[in-house]
N, C-alpha and C positions, 0 to 999 in steps of 0.2 A: 515362515513368520513365527515368532514366539507366541505362546498362548497369552492372552490377557491375564493380568494378575487377578487371582481369586483366592480367598482364604476361608478358613473356618476357625472356630475356637481351638479345636484340637491341633490344627496346623500351627497356630500361633504359639500354643504352649510347647509343642514339640520343638519349634525353632528356638524358643527362649531357653529350653533345657540344654540343647546343643545344636548350633547351626549346622555343623558338619553331618551329624547323624540325620537331621531333618532332610538335608540335601540328598544323602545317599539312600535313605530308606523311603522317605515320603515323595521326593521329586523324581529321582533317577531310578528308583526301585532296584538299585545295584545290590542291595543286601536286604534280606527278609528277616524281620524280627519274629521269632517263634512266639506264638501266643502263650502266655502263662496260664497256669491252672485257674487263677483268679479271673483272668480275662475271658477264658472259655466259659466259666460259670456265669459271668456277667452277660455274655452273649446269649446263653441258654435262657437266663431269666428274662431278658428283654424279649426274646422270641416268644416265650411262653406267655408273658403278660400281654403282649400284643395280640396273640391268638385268643386268649381268654377274654379280653375286652371286646374284640371284634365279633366273637361268636357267642358272647354272653354265657361263658362256661367257666367252670372252676379251674383253678391251677392244678398242675400235677402234685402228687402227694408230697414230694420233697420240697415243694414251694408253698404249701398250704399256709404257712405262717404269714405270707404276704397278702393273703386274700382280703383281709380287712381294708387294705389300701385300695384295692381294686373296687371293693364295694363302695368306698367313699367316692371314687371317681364316677361310678355308675349312678350314684344318687344326685350328682350335680346335674341340674337341668341344662339343656342346650344341645348343640350339635357336637358330636364326638369325632375327633380325628386322631388316628393312631399311627405312630411312626411316620408322621407327615413330613415330607421334605419341603423346606422353604428356601427361597433364594431372593436376594435383593441386589440392585445395582448401586452404583456410587451415589446416585441421587436418592437412595433409600426407597426406590420404587420397586414393586414386586416384579419378578422376572422368573423365567423357567430355570430349573435346577442346572441345566446344561446349556442355557442360551449364551450367546456370544457376549452379552453385556453383564453376565453374572459377576458380582464382586464378593458377596458373602453368602455362605451356605450354612444351614443349620437344620437339625431334625428334631421335631417335637415328639417326645415319647407318647404323651397323652395330652390332648388339647380339647378344651370345651369352649365354645363360643355361645354366650348368653346375651343376646341383643348387643349392648354397648360395653360388655365386660368380657374379658378373656381369662381363661385359666390354663396354665401349662405346667405339666408335671415331668420331672426328669428323674427316672429311677436310677438309684445308685446302689451298687452291691459291695463297694469297698468301704474303707474307713472314712470317717467324716473329714472332708477337706473342702469346706464351703468356699466358693468363689463367686461373688455376685455378678462378675462380668459375664459369665456364661448365661446366667438368668436374664441379665439385661439384654444380651444379644437375641435371645429367643423372644423376649418381649418386643424387641424391635421388629422381628419377623412378623409377629402377629399384628402390630400396629401398621406395618406396611401392607400386609395382605388383607387386612380387615379395617378399612378406613373409618368405620363407624365406631371403633373402640375408643373409649376414653380412659380405660384402666385395665391393666393386665396383672393378674395374681399369679405369681410364679413360685414354684417350690422344688427343692430337692427332696426326694423321699429316700432316706437312708434305711434300706430294707434290713440290713444286718442289725442295726441299732434300734429299729422300729421307732424312728423319729423323723422329723422334717425340719428344713430350713426354708423360711418364707421371705420373699421380697415382693412388694407391690409397687408397680411402676405406672406413672402417668407419662404423657408425651414430654412434659417439661423435665421430668426426671431423666429421661433418655438423653435429652439435649445436654444436660449437665454431665451425664456419665460419659458421653462420647469425647468430651474435652480431655479426659485423662487416658483415653484409649487410642486416639488417632496417632500419637507418637509411636506407640508400640506397633501398630499396623504399618505405619510408614517405614519403620525400620525393617520389617519383614519384606515389604515391597521393594525397598532399595537393595536389600541383599539379593532378592530374586532377579532384579534387573541387572545388577552388576556381577552376579554369580559369585558373591563374596560370602562364603560359609566356613569360617574358621572353626576349629574344634574348641569345645568348652569342657575341659576335663573336670571330672568330679568323681565322687564315689560310685556313681552309676556305671562308670567305664569298666569296673572290675567284673561285674556279673550280668549287666543288663544291656549291653550294646553289641550288636552283630557286626559293626563296621570294622572288620579285621584289618583293613588297610590303614587305619588311624594309628598314629604313633603312640597314642595313649590307651589303645585297646588292651584291656586286661590289667592295666596298671593304674589309670587315673592320674590325678595331678601330682602325686608324690610317689 
């Protein structure tokens, strides 16, 4: 039996970048994408920040410039959750991360719950490319898992630029936001069910794709 359809923001973005690469790398694991220097650094930063928040300790020397952001998180009252895995089903009800009815998965880098308010922080180590959809999805996870919440304050913290992007969501905001997202998710689900993953050539084919069997590998669209 095929696995029930489940997705995440990263899977949706990978599919939209190139359906064939998504199939070969994310689904079939037929090719492995070697992590870039930037990705490795991002992972190191996330691990270090998580450890520092959980253990109330300072960051490593090479990351000390980020410490003021952790201090701000620590000054927010409420219960702290670090690298917390959240999952919801198609009815937007909370479920286990690997339960059979899981539909969407997300991870909260740093979460604070203060009575009927939630705060969620997403650490970013790359260039600023704000996408409010990812913040909306994490707000949905908090609303689903904490039914008492009436508002969720979400932010990207751009560590390299020492700035932030903020979005505040109510439950009504999410209802409106999903209207523009369902079509994208349905497209991914239909592709998964029909096994329809055509290549989408672009400039990324030349340097950033491991799918050597693709006709556009190393060449791109032109």
